[in-house]
N, C-alpha and C positions, 0 to 999 in steps of 0.2 A: 077371940073374935070381936070386931071392930063394933061400934055401935053405928046406928044411924047417923047421929050427930058426926061420931068420926070420919066416916064415907063421904061426909056433905062436906068438910073439913078440905078432906084428901079430893074431892073433886074441884073443890074451889081454887084449890093449889095447881092442879094440873090447866084447869084451864087457864091460868094465867102462864103457863110454860108453853102452850099448843104454837104459841106464833114462833115464838123463840126456837120449837124446834123444825117449823114448817123451815124456818130460814137457814137453820143451821143444817138440815137434810140438804137444803137447795145446794149451799156452799160445795156439803161436802162432796154430790155430786157434779159440780161447776162442770169438770172436764168430761163426762160422760154427755154432760148437754150440749154443749159446744159442738162432742163428737155427734150426737146424732145431726144435730144444726147443719155441719159441711158434711154430713152424708146424705143429707137427703138436698143440698146444695150439689152434691156432684151426683146426683141421680134426676135431678132437676125438676124437684119437688117441694112445692113454695110451702110457707107456713099454715097454707091453707089448704092443704092437701093437693093443690091442684099444680098447673105446670107453671115454671116460675118464664114469668111476665112482665115487661116493664112498660110505664105509662108513658116512654115516650119511642113512636112507631121509628125512630132513626134505629131502635137500638131492635134486632129482630131476632137476637137469642141466639142465633146462628153465624157462623164465621164466613166469611167471601173469600173468596179468592186473595184480593187484594189483603186481606186481613193474614191470610196464612204466609204470603210470601214477606210482609213485613216486619212479623217479630223475627222472623230468620236472622236478622242482623241484629238483635237485640238480641237473643238468648233467653227466651221467657223458663221458668220453672217449668209450665204445662206446653204440651202441645196447641199450637192453632191448627184444624185442620179445616179448609174448605169445604160448607154441609154441615160440620157438627156441633154442636151445641155448646153455647160457652163453660168454660170450666173456670171460671175466674181466677182464673190460678195466672201472675203474670211476674211478680216480682216474692210471691208469697207475706207480704205485707197484711193482703186482706183477712187471709185466713189462719194467717199466725197470732191475729192481733183480737182475736173475739173475746167475749168479756161476757159475764153475766151480773147482771143489775136486779137489786128486790128493790122495789118502791117502798117509801116510809111506813105503808101499810102491813106492812109485809105478807099481802098477799098477792103479789103480783111479780112476776120477773120479767124482765127484757135482756133479750139476747141481740147485741152488735160487735160491729169492728171498728178498733179505731185507728185502720190501716188501712181505710176508704182514700185518703189523700181528701183533695180541694179542687177547687174550681170541675171544668169537664169531668175528672175521674170521680170524686163527689156527687155528682150531678149523675153519673151511670147507675151510682150505686143505690142512690135515694131514689131513682126512679123504678126500682123493686119495690114495690109496698109487702111482696112477699116472700121475702131474701131471708128476713130474721125469723126466728120464731119456729114450735114444733107443731109440724101436722096434728090434727087429731089423734092421730092413733099413739105418737110420743107423748102428748098429751095425758093418754088415758093410762101410760107407762108410769110417768111423771106424777101423777097423782095416786095410781095404785101404789108406788112405792113409797109415798108420803105418809098416804094414810097406816101402811106397817112401820114406819116411825113412828106416827103417833100411836097407835096400840101399843106398840114396846113400850114407848114412856107413860101411857095410860097403866100398864100394869105395873108400875113404880108406887101408883097412888094408889091401887087396888087392894 
């Protein structure tokens, strides 16, 4: 049986591993986190739990008839039907280049895509302030999963 002093030593050791454990877990779940973000985009759910919305009124969030007719010549990966919400799929570059980044404090993650292009295309994506990230229900899932990983790690020190 360990002494109180040993428990305190173990607790200090565990405390030094908490942030590394969080980082390692998030990186191990990168594909799942990206999948959740893309699923929410497909369902037109923003990171705030609301509807995806552009700050630029030029982008209504719904395809027009001219948009439906225009891409038929360019053969995009996803259909563009007038009246339907944007599906954010043209070449696949946007959805295919999602990444998860952990900040230097190891306490926050950022989800983004390197496939947003430049110029007007980049502006289009940048005008959606709730495009990247997980809505509250998915944040809760991630927090719970991180807690499970931390509890598993803590058992090693008790």
